[in-house]
C-alpha positions in Angstrom: 14.0 19.3 -9.5 17.0 21.6 -9.6 15.9 22.3 -6.0 17.5 20.2 -3.5 14.6 20.7 -1.1 11.7 19.7 -3.3 13.6 17.0 -4.8 14.0 15.6 -1.3 10.6 15.6 -0.8 10.0 13.8 -4.2 12.1 11.1 -3.4 11.2 10.7 -0.2 7.0 10.5 -1.6 8.4 8.0 -4.0 9.9 6.1 -1.5 7.4 5.6 1.2 4.9 5.0 -1.4 7.0 2.1 -3.3 7.3 1.2 0.9 4.0 0.8 1.0 3.4 -1.1 -1.6 5.5 -3.9 -0.8 4.0 -4.1 2.8 0.3 -4.5 1.6 1.5 -6.8 -0.8 3.2 -8.9 1.8 0.3 -8.4 4.1 -2.3 -8.8 1.2 -1.1 -12.2 -0.3 -2.1 -14.6 2.6 -5.3 -12.7 3.5 -6.8 -13.4 0.0 -5.1 -16.6 -0.5 -7.1 -17.5 2.9 -10.3 -16.2 1.9 -10.2 -17.4 -1.7 -8.9 -20.8 -1.5 -10.6 -21.7 2.2 -13.0 -19.0 2.5 -15.9 -21.6 1.6 -19.2 -20.1 1.6 -18.1 -17.5 4.1 -15.9 -15.8 1.1 -18.3 -12.8 0.8 -18.7 -12.6 4.5 -15.1 -11.9 4.9 -14.7 -9.8 2.1 -17.2 -7.7 3.7 -15.4 -7.7 7.0 -12.7 -6.3 5.0 -14.4 -3.9 2.7 -17.0 -2.3 5.4 -14.6 -0.3 7.5 -12.8 1.7 4.8 -16.5 3.2 3.9 -15.7 5.0 6.9 -14.2 8.5 5.9 -10.4 8.7 5.5 -9.5 11.6 7.6 -11.6 10.0 10.7 -9.5 6.3 10.4 -6.2 8.0 10.0 -7.1 9.8 13.6 -8.3 7.0 15.1 -5.1 5.2 13.7 -2.8 7.9 15.3 -4.2 7.1 18.5 -3.4 3.5 18.1 0.3 4.6 17.1 0.8 7.5 19.9 3.0 7.3 23.0 0.5 6.2 25.1 -1.7 3.9 22.5 -2.5 0.6 23.0 0.3 -0.7 20.8 3.2 0.5 22.3 1.9 -0.2 25.5 1.5 -4.1 24.8 5.1 -3.7 23.5 6.6 -2.2 26.4 4.8 -4.9 28.5 6.2 -7.7 26.2 9.3 -6.2 27.0 9.7 -5.2 23.0 9.8 -1.7 23.4 11.2 1.2 26.1 10.0 4.4 27.3 12.2 6.2 24.2 10.1 3.9 21.7 7.9 6.1 19.4 5.9 5.6 16.0 4.7 8.6 15.4 6.4 11.0 14.3 8.9 9.2 12.2 8.9 7.7 8.8 7.6 4.5 10.2 4.2 5.9 11.5 3.9 7.4 7.7 4.6 4.3 6.1 2.1 2.5 9.0 -0.7 5.4 8.0 -0.5 4.7 4.3 -0.6 0.9 4.6 -3.8 1.1 6.8 -5.2 3.3 4.4 -4.4 1.8 1.4 -3.8 -2.1 1.7 -7.7 -2.7 1.2 -6.7 -1.5 -2.5 -4.1 -4.8 -2.6 -6.5 -7.2 -1.2 -9.1 -6.9 -3.2 -7.3 -7.6 -6.8 -5.2 -10.0 -4.9 -8.4 -12.0 -4.6 -10.2 -11.8 -7.9 -6.9 -13.0 -9.5 -6.9 -15.8 -6.8 -10.7 -16.5 -7.6 -10.2 -17.2 -11.5 -7.0 -18.7 -11.0 -7.0 -22.7 -11.9 -6.3 -24.3 -8.2 -5.6 -27.5 -10.0 -2.2 -25.7 -10.5 -1.3 -25.5 -6.8 -2.2 -29.2 -6.5 0.2 -29.8 -10.0 2.8 -28.0 -7.7 2.3 -30.1 -4.7 2.5 -33.5 -6.9 5.9 -32.3 -8.2 7.2 -32.1 -4.5 6.9 -28.6 -4.1 6.9 -27.6 -0.7 4.1 -25.1 0.4 6.8 -22.0 0.0 7.9 -23.2 -3.2 4.6 -23.9 -4.7 3.4 -20.4 -3.5 6.5 -18.7 -5.2 6.6 -20.8 -8.6 2.7 -21.4 -9.2 0.5 -18.8 -7.0 2.5 -15.8 -7.4 3.2 -16.0 -11.5 -0.3 -16.9 -12.2 -1.6 -14.0 -10.0 0.9 -11.6 -11.2 -1.9 -9.5 -13.0 -3.9 -8.5 -10.1 -0.7 -7.9 -7.6 0.4 -5.6 -10.7 -3.2 -3.6 -10.3 -3.4 -4.0 -6.8 0.3 -2.2 -6.6 -1.2 0.7 -9.0 -4.2 1.3 -6.7 -1.9 1.2 -3.6 1.0 3.3 -5.6 -1.1 6.3 -7.1 -3.0 7.5 -4.2 0.0 6.7 -1.4 2.2 9.2 -3.6 -0.2 11.9 -3.1 -1.2 11.7 0.3 -0.7 13.9 2.3 -3.1 13.1 5.9 -0.6 10.2 7.2 2.3 12.7 6.6 0.4 15.5 8.7 -0.8 12.9 11.3 1.8 10.7 11.9 4.7 12.1 11.1 7.1 15.6 11.6 8.4 18.4 9.7 11.4 15.8 8.3 8.8 13.3 7.0 6.8 15.7 4.6 5.4 14.4 1.2 4.4 16.4 -2.2 1.0 16.1 -1.0 2.1 18.3 2.1 3.7 20.5 0.5 1.3 21.1 -2.5 -1.1 21.5 -0.1 0.8 24.6 1.6 1.4 26.1 -1.3 -2.2 26.4 -2.7 -3.7 27.3 0.9 -0.9 29.0 3.3 1.3 30.5 0.7 -0.9 31.0 -1.9 1.7 30.2 -4.8 -0.6 28.2 -7.0 1.8 28.4 -9.9 4.1 26.7 -7.7 1.7 24.3 -6.6 0.4 23.5 -10.0 4.1 22.9 -11.0 4.7 20.5 -8.2 1.4 18.8 -8.8 2.6 18.1 -12.6 5.7 17.1 -11.5 4.0 14.4 -9.1 1.5 13.4 -12.4 4.5 12.9 -14.3 6.1 10.4 -11.8 2.8 8.8 -11.1 2.3 8.7 -15.3 5.6 6.6 -16.0 4.4 4.0 -13.4 1.2 3.6 -14.7 2.6 3.1 -18.5 4.8 0.7 -17.2 1.7 -1.1 -15.9 -0.3 -1.0 -19.1 3.1 -1.8 -20.8 3.3 -5.3 -18.7 -0.3 -6.1 -19.0 -0.3 -5.7 -22.5 2.8 -8.0 -22.6 1.0 -10.8 -20.6 -2.0 -10.5 -22.9 -0.1 -11.3 -25.9 1.7 -14.0 -24.2 -1.3 -15.7 -23.2 -3.0 -15.5 -26.8 0.5 -17.3 -27.7 
């Protein structure tokens, strides 16, 4: 940690992982909400449509995603045609590309816990919020979010842990300035053959993740104690 280079990589990895959690949360909430409350008899089919594609190999999915986000890929072509992007705009080899890969890779781990939490939620609470003149956004923020915060916390842990140690997204969609702690560990073990340093970096990453897990467990214990009261 005293080495500025390693500290910068660790902080970058933590920042990317936290940003990935935030984006996954924003994406997963409306998806889980729509399926749980309006999916009807198609709930299982909709969940399967989300989960089954993630059975494919992670590396294969990242290669496919890198093609979609490439300079000549369909996304940038559509943005250029709409006048939103120009010829100099790029997604790959940037921090945004790395985060996009992480979000695509792990968003399903946020959707499933949120969906499970909303399935258990008493929908009469939402109706009560509307009856008390709460608009859709206010009802969502002050009724739905508090009622499903355990699912959100579980999803954040499930996304944060693998995103922090991921190295495929940074390798395929980032550049030299976007490497993460997982890339450093891989390099020390397989290319540099410096196993002691690779082990030290691994323990450092595990210590950071342990703090996040400890915070989640304490929050869960506190919520359970409040529910008992």
